[in-house]
N, C-alpha and C positions, 0 to 999 in steps of 0.2 A: 495971176499968182495959182499955181497948181498946189493941191494939197497933198502933202507927203504924208501918208498915213502909217505905212509898215513896210520898211525895206530892209533886207538882211544882205550881208556880204561877208566874205572871208578871203584871206590871202596868206599865203605863205612865202617868206623870203629867207633863203638859207644864208647861213653864217660863213664867215671866211674860214678858210682851212684852220683847224686847230682851235675854233672858237665854239662855245655853246651858246651863241647868240641868235639861233634861228628865232624868227618872229612869226607869230600865227594868230593875228588878231582876228576876232569876230565881232561884227559891227551890226548893231540895230539902229535904224534911223527912223523917226516918225515925228507926228505932231505932239507938241506938248500937251494937247487936249486929248490925245488918244491913248492907246495902250502902251505905246513906248513911253510917253510922258507919265503915265501911272506907274509903270515898271520903274522908271528912274526915281522918282519920288519915293517908291516904297523901299529903295535901296539906300536911303539916307541914314540908316542905322548900320552899325558895323557887325560883322560876322567874324568870330574868331578864326584867324588864319587866313582870311580872305579880305584884305583891305580894300576898302571902296573909297575913291577919291574923284573930285572933279578933275578934269584935264586942264592944266594949266601950262603956259609956255615958261613962265618963270613966276616970281613972287608978283602979286598983283596983276597978273596977266591970264585971268581965266578966259578960255577960248569961247567963241560964239560960232556956231551953235554950241550951247550948253552940251558937254559931254561927261559922262560919269564912266570911270575905269574900274575893273575889278579882276582879280586874278584868277587863273584857272588852276594853278598850283598852290598848295598850302604853303603859307609863309612861316618861316620858322626862326628867322635871324633878323636883326636890325640892319645887316649889311644888305639883305634882299630888299628890304623896304627902301632903303636909301636908293638902290638901283632903280627900283619900280618907280619911286616917287621923284627921281631925279632924271636920270638919262632917257628911260622909257617914256616917262610923262612928258618930258620936253620934246622928244621925236613925234609923239602923237600930237601933241598941241601944235607944233609947227606944221604937221601934216594936214591937220584940219584947216588951219588959217590959210594954207597953200591951196586946199581943195576949194575954199570959198574964193580966193583971189583968182584962181584959174577956171572959175564957173562950173566946177563939178558939183558943188553945193551952192544952191541959190542965195546970193547975198541978201536979196530982199525978204528972204525968210528966216534968217539966222535967229530970231527971237522967238519964231513959231515952231522950229523943229529942235530936236534934242537927240542925243545918241547915247548908246550903252556900248561899250567896248570891252569884250572879254580879252584878257592879256595872258599871253604865254611868255613867262620869263623862266627859263631853265634854272632850277635850284642850284645847279653847279656854278652858276656865274657869280654868286655871292662869295664862294671860297676859292675862286680862281685868282691866283696872284698876277697871272698875265692877261687878265680880261681886257679885251680891246674894246674900250667904251665908245670909240667912234664907230666900230662895227655894230655894237649893240644899238647905237642911235641910228645908224644906216638902215639896219634891217627892219626896225620898228617904224622909222618914217616911210620907208618904201611899201612896207606891208600894209600900214594904215591907209596911206593914199590909194593903194590898189583895193583894198577892202571896201572903202568908201565908193570909189568909182564903180565897182562891181555891184554894189547894193544899189547905187542910183541908176545903173543901166540895167539891172535885172539879170546879171551874167553870173553863172553860165546859164543860157537859156535851156529850156527843156529840150529843144531841138538839138542843141549841142551835146547835152547829156545822153540823148537817145543815140545820137551819131557816133559817139565814142564809147559807148556801153562796153564793147568788147575789146577796146584797145587801150583803155585807161584803167589801172587797178590801183587800189590803195597800197602805198610803199610797204606797209606791213604784210601784205599778202605776197611779196616777192618769194618765189619758191615755195610757196604754200599750195596755191591753186593755179591751174593753167586755164586759160580762156580759150 
């Protein structure tokens, strides 16, 4: 059994055209006895506007390894909370269980490790009468699986980052600076 102490990963999966359902989870994975477990335990209280909850697949279906999710955007409406604690939470829960079943996360360590997942849910989703909940599920499911896999593999490696330093730039810098 390998001790998983502190691993981090992130991923972005873009929405279907016309949707604001981009998913951008940031995942921290580690031992329940280490800094990740300590951080998760300290998150048990609530912070106004940033709901924290265990990841569950459905009622009475809390995932293993234990995972706590929290928002990157401030929550203002009950509709937002319903999407976060419904579609997004279910997608992340399914992704975690699938990561265990596919061997990305070690099945023999599900009670020894835990996760913290910071969630991006665009505030526009809660007000969109044409919100595609299937796309919201898809993006969060795919991005969660990818973020977990990247964390466990240590991707991107420092060599990848150095190699693409002059060819990859943050999307917000498009037209701002030239490499």
